[in-house]
C-alpha positions in Angstrom: 50.1 -15.9 27.3 47.8 -18.5 29.3 44.5 -19.6 27.9 41.3 -17.8 29.2 39.3 -19.3 31.4 36.0 -20.2 30.0 32.8 -20.1 31.4 28.8 -21.0 29.8 26.3 -20.3 31.2 23.5 -22.7 30.0 19.5 -23.0 30.5 17.1 -25.0 28.2 16.1 -21.8 26.2 19.1 -19.4 26.4 16.0 -16.9 27.0 16.5 -16.1 30.6 18.5 -16.9 33.4 21.4 -18.3 31.7 21.1 -14.6 29.4 21.1 -12.4 32.7 23.9 -14.4 34.3 26.0 -13.7 30.8 25.1 -10.1 30.6 26.0 -9.4 34.1 29.4 -11.6 33.9 30.4 -9.9 30.9 29.3 -6.4 32.8 32.3 -7.3 35.8 34.3 -8.6 33.4 34.5 -5.5 31.3 34.3 -3.2 34.2 37.0 -4.8 36.6 39.6 -5.7 33.3 39.6 -8.9 34.5 41.4 -9.9 31.3 41.5 -13.9 30.4 38.0 -14.7 31.3 35.7 -15.7 28.6 32.1 -15.4 28.7 29.6 -17.8 26.8 26.0 -18.6 27.0 23.3 -20.7 25.4 20.7 -23.0 25.5 19.7 -26.5 24.6 16.7 -26.1 22.8 17.1 -22.2 21.8 13.7 -19.9 21.9 12.5 -17.4 19.5 13.5 -14.4 21.6 14.2 -13.4 25.4 11.7 -13.2 27.0 10.5 -9.4 27.4 10.2 -9.6 30.6 13.8 -10.5 31.5 14.9 -7.3 28.7 12.6 -5.1 31.0 14.3 -6.5 34.3 17.8 -6.2 33.2 16.9 -2.9 31.7 16.5 -1.5 35.3 20.5 -2.5 35.6 21.5 -0.4 32.8 22.1 -3.8 30.8 20.4 -3.8 27.3 19.9 -7.2 26.4 17.2 -5.8 23.6 19.1 -7.1 21.1 20.4 -10.7 22.1 19.1 -13.6 20.3 18.8 -17.0 22.3 21.5 -19.3 20.6 22.3 -23.0 21.1 25.7 -24.1 22.6 27.2 -27.2 20.8 28.5 -30.1 22.8 31.8 -29.1 21.2 32.0 -25.6 22.7 31.3 -27.4 26.2 34.1 -29.3 26.0 36.4 -26.5 26.2 34.9 -25.2 29.2 36.4 -24.4 32.4 33.4 -23.9 34.3 29.9 -24.7 33.1 26.6 -23.2 35.0 23.1 -24.6 33.8 19.9 -22.3 35.6 18.0 -25.0 37.3 17.7 -27.2 33.6 18.9 -30.4 33.5 22.4 -30.6 31.4 22.4 -34.2 30.0 22.1 -32.4 26.7 24.8 -30.2 27.2 27.6 -31.5 29.5 29.4 -35.0 28.2 29.8 -37.9 31.0 33.8 -37.1 29.9 33.7 -33.5 30.2 35.8 -32.3 33.1 35.3 -29.1 33.5 33.9 -27.8 36.8 30.0 -28.2 36.5 27.3 -26.2 38.7 23.3 -26.2 38.7 21.9 -22.9 40.6 19.0 -24.2 40.6 16.8 -20.9 39.9 13.2 -21.0 38.5 12.4 -19.7 34.9 11.7 -16.4 34.6 9.4 -17.3 31.6 5.5 -16.1 32.1 6.8 -14.8 35.8 5.9 -11.3 36.6 8.2 -8.6 36.8 8.7 -8.6 40.5 9.6 -12.0 40.6 11.9 -12.1 38.0 13.7 -9.1 39.4 14.1 -11.3 42.7 15.5 -14.2 39.9 17.8 -11.4 38.2 18.9 -10.2 41.9 19.9 -13.6 42.8 21.7 -14.2 39.6 23.8 -11.4 39.7 24.7 -11.9 43.1 26.2 -15.6 42.3 27.9 -13.9 39.0 30.0 -11.4 41.4 30.9 -15.1 43.8 31.5 -16.9 40.5 33.9 -14.3 39.3 35.4 -13.8 42.6 36.4 -18.0 42.8 37.3 -18.0 39.3 39.9 -15.3 40.0 40.8 -16.3 43.3 41.9 -20.1 41.2 43.9 -18.0 38.8 45.6 -15.9 41.1 49.3 -17.9 41.5 50.3 -19.1 44.8 52.9 -17.3 46.8 55.3 -20.0 45.3 54.4 -19.5 41.5 55.4 -16.0 41.9 58.8 -15.2 40.7 60.6 -12.7 42.8 61.9 -9.2 41.5 65.2 -8.5 41.2 
């Protein structure tokens, strides 16, 4: 059995963008039965709680993150990731120079303190980006024609 593909969604507080991204990714992985993909989420300086407006915006999509707690994502954990997605904040405290995974910054505004209509826009952008990311990861994980063993 091969190692799972590990994806981490990271922002400073782990109270908004990274929480939404991880929740969408987990739902997609579960709904599509994408075995072999692990989803992680954390922050460099976690907040005390997920933003209420983020919880409300996600509830509109049928995802309940009301029990989620922001957490720190240690450097050691990040070193094990295949993909680290930052949300528009510095990953200097998270991504060491020697790390060899794929790092992407989505450059999204912080939903904290924003009105619900703005958070909905951020949420919808995150949902689209997560979908694209998982499609790309899945395509990379599929064997090429030279790797498929013939069936007799």
